[in-house]
C-alpha positions as CSV (number, residue, x, y, z in Angstrom):
1,X,-19.2,18.8,1.2
2,X,-15.5,19.4,1.9
3,X,-13.1,18.1,-0.8
4,X,-11.0,15.1,0.2
5,X,-7.5,15.6,1.3
6,X,-4.8,14.6,-1.1
7,X,-3.8,11.5,0.7
8,X,-7.3,10.1,0.7
9,X,-7.8,11.1,-2.9
10,X,-4.6,9.5,-4.0
11,X,-5.7,6.2,-2.3
12,X,-9.2,6.4,-3.8
13,X,-7.7,7.0,-7.3
14,X,-5.3,4.1,-6.8
15,X,-8.2,1.8,-5.8
16,X,-10.2,3.0,-8.8
17,X,-7.4,2.4,-11.3
18,X,-6.9,-1.1,-9.9
19,X,-10.6,-1.8,-10.2
20,X,-10.5,-0.5,-13.8
21,X,-7.7,-2.9,-14.6
22,X,-9.9,-5.8,-13.6
23,X,-12.6,-4.8,-16.0
24,X,-10.4,-3.8,-19.0
25,X,-9.7,-6.4,-21.6
26,X,-7.5,-4.3,-24.0
27,X,-3.8,-5.2,-23.2
28,X,-2.6,-1.7,-24.3
29,X,-5.1,0.0,-21.9
30,X,-4.1,-2.4,-19.1
31,X,-0.4,-1.5,-19.7
32,X,-1.3,2.2,-19.5
33,X,-3.2,1.6,-16.3
34,X,-0.3,-0.3,-14.8
35,X,2.0,2.7,-15.7
36,X,-0.4,5.1,-14.0
37,X,-0.8,2.9,-10.9
38,X,3.0,2.8,-10.7
39,X,3.2,6.6,-10.9
40,X,0.5,7.0,-8.2
41,X,2.3,4.6,-5.9
42,X,5.5,6.5,-6.4
43,X,3.8,9.8,-5.6
44,X,2.2,8.3,-2.4
45,X,5.6,7.0,-1.4
46,X,7.3,10.4,-1.9
47,X,4.6,12.2,0.1
48,X,4.9,9.8,3.0
49,X,8.7,9.8,3.0
50,X,8.8,13.6,2.8
51,X,6.3,14.2,5.6
52,X,7.1,11.6,8.3
53,X,10.0,11.6,10.7
54,X,11.9,8.5,9.8
55,X,14.0,8.8,13.0
56,X,11.0,8.2,15.3
57,X,10.6,4.9,17.1
58,X,7.1,4.5,15.8
59,X,8.3,5.0,12.2
60,X,11.0,2.4,12.7
61,X,8.6,-0.1,14.3
62,X,6.0,0.4,11.5
63,X,8.6,-0.1,8.8
64,X,9.8,-3.3,10.4
65,X,6.1,-4.5,10.8
66,X,5.4,-3.7,7.1
67,X,8.5,-5.6,6.0
68,X,7.4,-8.6,8.1
69,X,3.8,-8.4,6.6
70,X,5.2,-8.2,3.1
71,X,7.4,-11.2,3.7
72,X,4.5,-13.1,5.1
73,X,2.3,-12.2,2.1
74,X,5.0,-13.4,-0.3
75,X,5.2,-16.8,1.6
76,X,1.4,-17.1,1.5
77,X,1.4,-16.5,-2.2
78,X,3.9,-19.3,-2.6
79,X,1.7,-21.6,-0.4
80,X,4.5,-21.7,2.2
81,X,2.5,-19.9,4.8
82,X,-1.2,-19.6,5.6
83,X,-3.2,-16.6,4.3
84,X,-4.6,-16.3,7.9
85,X,-1.0,-15.7,9.2
86,X,-0.4,-13.1,6.5
87,X,-3.6,-11.3,7.4
88,X,-2.5,-11.3,11.1
89,X,0.9,-9.8,10.1
90,X,-0.8,-7.1,8.0
91,X,-3.1,-6.3,10.9
92,X,-0.2,-5.9,13.2
93,X,1.7,-3.7,10.7
94,X,-1.4,-1.5,10.2
95,X,-1.6,-1.1,14.0
96,X,2.0,0.0,14.1
97,X,1.5,2.4,11.2
98,X,-1.5,4.0,13.0
99,X,0.8,4.9,16.0
100,X,3.1,7.1,13.9
101,X,2.7,10.7,14.9
């Protein structure tokens, strides 16, 4: 079995840390997990930013789509927009991200 690439492993670890947060009841451990999750997200962000051409049209479209999806999610969390619409916006953003070369 081939080892996972770093991107996939970072995302798997992020998912696992988040899952562990849901089962941990000790506030100190939860705080430590939050700190580790923040560090993982920072590293993922740095790797993406370092390795993608931010001048490409696909990159710009994906960034705009992700911003729209995030705004839609925030509105849905406030009850000002439907969750279904937020899901649609996320799906559109994911499609745009998948087109980045």
